[in-house]
N, C-alpha and C positions, 0 to 999 in steps of 0.2 A: 445434597442440596445444590451443588454444582452441576450435577448430571443433566438435569433437564434443560437449563439454558445453554449449556455446552453442546449438548446433543442437537437442540434446535438450530443453533448458529452454525455448527460445522456440517450439518446435513443439508441446510436450506441455502446457505450463502453461495456456494459454487453453483446452484441451479438457478439463483436470482441475480447473479452478478451482471447479466446483460440488461437488468432493469434497475441497476443501482443508483437510483436517484437520491437526492439528499434525504428525504423522509425515511426511505428504507435503510440508509446507512445509519441515521440517527436511531432508528428502531433497534438495529443489530447492536450498535454501540451501547445504547441503554441497557439491553438485555445483559450484555457482558459486564459492563461497569457496575450496575446496581446489584446483580446477583453476587459478584465478587465482594463488593462493599458490605452487603448485607451478611454474607457468609463470615467475613472478618469480624464484624460486630457480633455475630452470633456466638463466636467462640472466644469472646474477650475474656471469659472467666475460665478458659480451659486451663487445667493444671497438668503438667508434663509428669508423666510416670518414668522417672529416670533412676538409675542405680544410685546408691550412696557414694560411689566414687567420684561423682562430679555433678555440677549444676546440669550440664547438657551431655548426653551420650554422644560420643564422637562417631560411632559407626551405626548405631541403631536408635530406636526410640521414635517417637512421634516427629521431632524435629532434631537435627543434628547440626553441629557447627558448619559443615560443609555446605548443606542445603541452605541454612541461613544466609551464609555468605553468598551464595549464588543469587538468592532473592534480593539481597541488599544490593548486589551489583546491578540486577535487572531493574530494581526501582531507581537506581542511580542513572541508568541509561534512560529510563523513562523521564526522568526529572531534567536530564540534559536536553532531550528532544523538545521538552515543553519550553525550556529557556530558549532554545534556538528558534522556536516558533515565536515566542514573544519578542525577541529582538530582531526578527527578520524584517527587512525592508518591504517585504510583500506580506506582511502578517494578515492583512485584511483578506488576502485571497486563499492563504493556506491553513487558516485555523480550522476550517470544517474538516479537512483531510487529516489533521492531527489525531482526531478521534478514532479514525480507522488503525492508525499506528498504535495508539494507546491501548485499544481493544486487543490487539495481538500480543502486546507485552503482558497485559493481565491474564490472557490465556497461558502464556508461558510461565508466569509466576504462580497461578492457582491451580493448574492442571495437576502439578505434583501432589496436591492434597487429595486427589481422587484415590480411593482404595482400588486394589486390583479388580474387584468385581464392578466398581463404578467405571473404571477405565474400560474394562471390556464392553460395557454397555455403550460407552461414549464411542468406542471404536465402531460400533454398529452405525454411528452417524456417518462416518467416513464411507462405510460400505454402501449406504443409501446414496451418498453423494457421487460415489464412484459409478454405481449402476445408472443413476439419473443422468449424469453427465456423458456416460458412454452411449446410452439410448439417444440422447439429443445429438450427439456427434454422428451416430450411424444414420439418423434420420436426414441429417444435413447432407451427408455424403451420398447415400443411396437413393433417397426419396426426392430431396430438393435440389440434389446435383450442385451443392454450393461449392465454388472453386477452392475456397480456403475454409476449412471447417474450424470452428472455435467453440462449438456448443454454446453455453451461455457465458463464456469467459471473453476476455478482451480480444484476443486474436490467437492464431494457431500456436504461437510461441507460448502464451500463458497456458493454454490447453496442454501443451507438451509438458511444462513444469508439473501441472496438476497430475498428469499420467506418470511422470517420473516419480513423484511421491507416493502415489497410491499403487503402482505396479508391484513393488515388493510386498506390500501389505496383502495384495490380492493373492500372491504366492503363499504368504504365511497363513492366510485363512483357508488355503487349499481351494480357493474358488477358481478353478481353471478356466471356466467360461469368461469370467470377468478378466483374468489376467490375459488371456488370448485376445479379447476384444480391446483391451487397453493397449496391447502391443501393436495391433493393427492400427489403432487410432494414432499411436506414436509415429508410425510410419507415414500415415496420411499427413501429419503435420508438416513433415519435411523439415524439422528443426535441427539446426547443427548443434544448438545448445543441448538438445535431448540426446543426440549422438554422443557428444562428449560426456554427458551425464552417465550414460549407459557404460561407456568405456571406462570411466572412473569407478563406477559402482561395481562393474563386473570384475575390473582389476583388483580391487580390495578384496572382493569375494573370492577370486581365484587364488590370490595370495594365502587367504585363510584355508581354503580347501586343499591347496597343495600341501600346506604345513599339516593338515589333518588327514592326508592321504584320501581324500574324497574327490580328487580331481575327475577321475574316470567316470564316476557316477554322475557328475554334473556336466560332462562333456556335451551332451545334446543342448543343453541350455546355453552354453557358451557359443556353440555353432549357431544357434538361432539368433542370439544377440549380435554376433559378428555380422550376419547377414542383414539385420536391421540397421546396423551402424553403417554398412557400406552403402546400403540403398538410400538412407536418409543423406549422407554426405554427397552423394552423386546428384542430388536434386537440388542442392543449394547453390544459387547463383553467386559467382565470385564477388559481384559488386556489393552484396550485403556486407562483406568483411571491410570493404572500403568505407562504406558508410559508418560502420562501427568505429573505425579508427578516428573519424572525425567527431563523432558524438563524444567518445571517450576524451578526446583532447579538450572539447568544450567543457566536459565535467571537470577535468583538472584545472582548467582556467577559472571555473566557478569556485572550486575549493581554494585555489591559492588567493582568491579575493577576500575570503573570509575563512581562514584555515582552522581556527579554533572552535567556532560554534556554528559555522554554516548559515545557510539561508532558510532553515526550517523545512520540515517534512513536506514533500510534494512541491518544493519550490522550483525544482529543475524546470518544470513545464513553463514557469512564467519568466525566469531569468535567462533561459537558454538563448532566446533571440539576441541578447546583448553580448553573448559570448560564442555565438555560432561560428565555427570554423567552416568556410565554404570552399568548394572547388566546382568546376563544371559538372553538372549533372547529379549534384549531390542532393540528399533528401533531408528535410526538417525531421524532428522528432520531439515528442513530449516526455520521453524517457531517454536516460543516458545509455540504455541496453547493456548496462553492467551493474547489478544491484550494488556491489562494493563501492564503485566510484560514485554512484548516485547517492548512497547513504553517506558517503564521506563529504561529498559537496554539499549536502543538505543539512548534515548534523554536526559537522566538524570533526577534527582529529581525535579529541579526547573521548567523545561519545562512541566514534566508530571503533576505536581501538578496544574499548570495554565490551561493545556488543559483539565484535568479531572474536574476542577472546572467550565470551560466553558460548558462542557457536562452536568453536573448537573443543570446549569442554563437553557440550552437548554431545557431539559425535563420539568422543572418547568414552563417555559413560553410558551411552545407549547400546542395548543389547538386542539380538535377533535381527530380523531383516529390516527392522524400522532403522537401523543404523545406515543401511544402504539407501533408504529413502532420503536421509539427511545428506549423505555423500553425494547422491545424484542431484538433489536440489541445489546444494552449495556449488557443485560444478556447473550446473545449468546457468546459475546466476553470474557466472564469470562473463558471459557474453550476451546475457539477456535480462529482462526487466521483470520476469514472472512474479517476483515477491513484491512488486509494487502494486499488484492487484490484490485488494483486501482479502478476498476468499482464499486465495493461495497462501497469502502471509498468515492468516489465522490457522489454517491447517497446518502450516510448517511449525508455528509457535507451539501447536499442540503436540506435534511429533517430537520437537526438540526439548519440551519441557522435562526437567529432572523429576524423576519418580521416587516417591518416599517409600513405597512397598509396604505401607501400613495406613490403615484408615485413620482419619481424625474426626472425632465425633463431639460435637458440642455439649457442654454440660449446662445444666439450667442457669440462667443468668437474667439479669434485669433487661427486658426488652424495651421498656419505655424510653429511656434516653437514646438508645441506639436507634430505635425506630423514628424518633423525632429528628435526630441528626441526619439519617439517610433520607428522610423525606424532604428535609431542608435543601440537601445537596441535589436531590431529584428535581425539585421545583426549579432550582437555579439553572440546572442544565437543560431541563425541558423548556424552559422559558427562552433560553438562548437559541435552542434549536428551532423552536416555534417562531420566534422572531425572524430568524434567517429564512425559514421556509416561507413566511408570509412576503418577505422582500423578494425572493425568487419567484413566487407566484405573480406578483406585480409586474416584475421584469418580463417574465414569459408573456403576460397579457400585453405589455408595452410593444414587445417585438412583433406580436401578432398584429397589433393596430399599425405599427410602422410598416410592416409587409403589406398590409391592406390599403395603404395610402392615407389613413387618418392620422395625420401628424399631431393634431391637437390632442386627440385621445392618447396617442402614444406618449406625448410630453407629460400628460397628467398621470399616466400610469408609472412612468420612470421617476417622476417627482414623488409619487406615493411610495414607490420602493426606497427612495432616498430618505424619505422621512421615517421609515421604518428601520432602516440600516444604512449607515453610511459606507457605500462600497464604491469601488472604482467603475464597475460595469454600467450602473445607471448614469454615473456622472459622464462617462464618455458617450453614452447614448444621447443624453441631453445635449451635450456639446455638438454632436452631429446634427441633431434636429435644428438647434439654434443657428448652426453655421449655414445649413440649407435655407432657413427662412431669411437669414441676412443677405445671402447672395440673390434670393429672389426679390427682396424688398429694397435692396442696397441701403440697408439701415446699419450704420456704423455701432450704434449702441447694442444692437442684437449681436453683432459680430464680436464685440468684447464680452458680452455675456457668454458666448460660446467659449471664449478664451478663458474665462473664469471657470467654467465646468471642466475643461481640459487641464488646466493648472492644478485644480483640486484632485483631479483623477491621478495625476503624476505624483501628487504627495503620497497618495496610497499605493501607488504602483509605478515607481520610477523606472521600471523596465518594460513599459508599455510602448512598443514601436508604433502602433497606430495612433496612440495619443500624441507623441512626439510629431508625427506626420501631419495630423490634422491641425495641431496648435501652430506648427510652422506655416501651413496653408492659411490660417487665420491671420497671422501676423504679416504674411507675404500680402495679402489682399488688402489689409489695413494700412500697408506702407510703413509698418513699424520695424525699420531695419535694425534698431538698437535692441529691440525685444527678441528679434529673430536671432541676432548674433548671440545674445545671451542664452537663448534656448539651445543653440548649437553647441555652446560651451558646456552647459549643464548635461547635455545628452552624452558628451565625450566622457564624463566622469563614471558613467554607468555602462556605456556601450563600448566594449574594448575591441 
């Protein structure tokens, strides 16, 4: 029952990541969430076939205590990330992104229920995704002459992580054309994180083969990997390491501000400006460029410790070349953000999922209550997504009107978006329009109307540098020195 939705998501998400707007995200999230939920209720009357010596078999059986504990821990991580999102000072901005994180955790939890035959079929989705992404990358490099290839993923570093995860699997499938193509693409990305990943994976593999007296047989592979690593590192500009040190320091400052529960998944993008560590010639970023620091800052110490512990367990229990996919991915994430890309995160969660090695099939049960409950949850979730999408469409129309010089139509569209969903983006846009009109008409009433919109925006996002800047301009023009001083004091509480 889980094969078809997992196959669809894992095969299509990497190929469509470049088009990953909110409706597409919501579609993927819904497929994962409701298929898992429906499967869970489908087996509600499942009876375990266990020996007489205990309630649950410790080593075998459909479910064992160890796998139950792993899934409970994963659900605990999911619950903690949800709490971080709910208590985030930028909750209005990050809640849509939490759905992508939740989808990955559900894949991690429920992939273990696939039988070996079902997992083999689902692996076919990864092969489709790998070939499709490889073809896109080759077209970009050889036909379009794109300077930095990324296929449909966010950028070359995200593509590099994808390749790092799929390359060992291509070798295990004995698909040498795919493996060779992926290796060439990895070199094209010039990713230092990928070079580190190859070093780590090859080091673990070399250690195993030396112990198994297989080193000589694999010597050509090691030479090929060494050449790829040297070439990749030689093309990496030294300035990128300096930038990463600054981003990492900012991530630590964000973590120290809310160490226990963080700012919520994907919040780094929004709170980073307030904690940005600067130096001449530095670059801003929407990612921390370290998955571990970013997860820590966004979800807090308790959640991060639990999730990282699960990842260590996942590497230890994984067999075959898939182990090296995980080792490579986790190494890559030390200095990059690849797992912040939903398609990569979902594939990683599938690879890391504990395997039961036994199929679980539902027995006949009562479908009516289960179906009704699932339908109710589906209606609530889809209504939330539909409402948010309507607001986004109104905002896009407002931006188009504003760019076209029709400020009245733009104002109407942003007000329409605000009526649909209270969000900081339309509030800031309305504030800018009102401020522009106030300057043109010299109307103090309109000026304070702009101030109201900016103040409301700061309630929803107290880390918005443009809102502070624009509101300060409003108070300065209005001659409100007291309000301006109060605004500066408020800003200091958030901007470190």
